[in-house]
C-alpha positions, 0 to 999 in steps of 0.5 A: 778663621772666618772667610767671606767668599763673594763669588757669583759662580755657584759652582766655583763658590761651592768648590772654594767653600769645600776647599777652604773648609778642608784647610781649616777655614770657616766660610760664608758664601754670598753672590752679590756686592750688596751682601758683601757690604752688609756682612764684611764686618762679621768676618776676618777676611774677604775673598772678593770676585770682581765680576759680580751681578749687581756691582763691580767688585772693585767698587765693593772693595773701595766701599768696604775700605772706606769704613773697615780695615778687614783684609781683602783678597781679590780673586779674579780671572782678570790678569791685566796689570791695570786691574791689579794696580787699581785693586791695590790702589782701592785698598785690596791687600792681595790679588789672586788670579784664577785658576789658583792653587788652593794651598797658595790661596790658603797661605795668602789668606793666612798672610793677610790676616797675620799682617792685619793682626800684627799691625793691631798689636804692634806698639806705636813708636815715638818719633821726631816731628810729633806731639805724642806717641799717637799724633804726628804733626808736620806743618798743616799735616796731622796724623792721629795714629790711634784713630787712623785719621789724617787731617790737612788744615783741619780738614779730614782726608780719607785714605786707604789702609795702604796709603795710611800705613805708607804715610805714617811710616814716612812721618815717623822720621820726617826728612829720612829717605825710606827705600821702596823695599823698606816701605813694602816690608815695614808699612805693608807687612810684606816678607820681601819687597817683590815688585815695588812699582805700585808704590808710585801709584800709591804715592801719587794718590796720596799727593792728590788727596793731601793736596800739599807737597809733603811726599818727595820722591828720591829717584832710584831710592824711595820716598821721604816726608818733606820737612 
C-alpha cells in the first residue's frame, strides 16, 4: 500500500517512513501542502499533518476532497474537539493525535483503505424513489450514485465523501428513519458507531449546501429523507 506522508517535521517524517516500512507499507514523504496537492492522486492513502509551512493542512484536506476520494487521515498534535470535527467535516476519514502508536496508525491506515475499497466494490442497491439503480430523485433533488453527483433544481451541489454517503443512504428509502448508529456503520464503514455527535455537523452542512428541507432530524433516533 502506497502512503503519502505530508509532514514538515523531518525527524518525525523519517520515523514515520521507517515505521510504516516495517509494517509493510510503501511511503512517499513531502513537507508542504502544495506537494501533497500535486501527488495525492498517485497514492492509496494520505497521512496529513495540519501545521504545514505553506498552507493549513485542513485547507489541503478540503482541496483534495473536492476532486478525489483518496482516503485521508489527519495526523496532528491538536487535540481540541473543534479541530477534529472540522477535519471530519472537510472530508477527512480519520483523525489521529500525536504522539501515536505505530501499530494503531497502521491499523487505521488499513481500515480507511479497506472501507474505501469496499465502497467501490459494493453493488449499488435499488430503492424506492428512484428512476434506476444509479439515479435517485426526490422532488428537486437528484443523486447520481455512479458519478457521485448531486443536483438541486439542476444545479450541481459539491459534497464531501462523508456527506454524499450520508445523503445516498437516506435516499435509498425516503421516509425511513435511519438511526445514528446505522448511518455511521452503513454509510461511513465504521465497525461500531462510536461517538455519533459529528453526524449533526454533517447534517447541518448538508442542509446548508442543498438549500432544500429534505433532511429531517428525528430527535433521539436519527435522520430521514423527507418525502
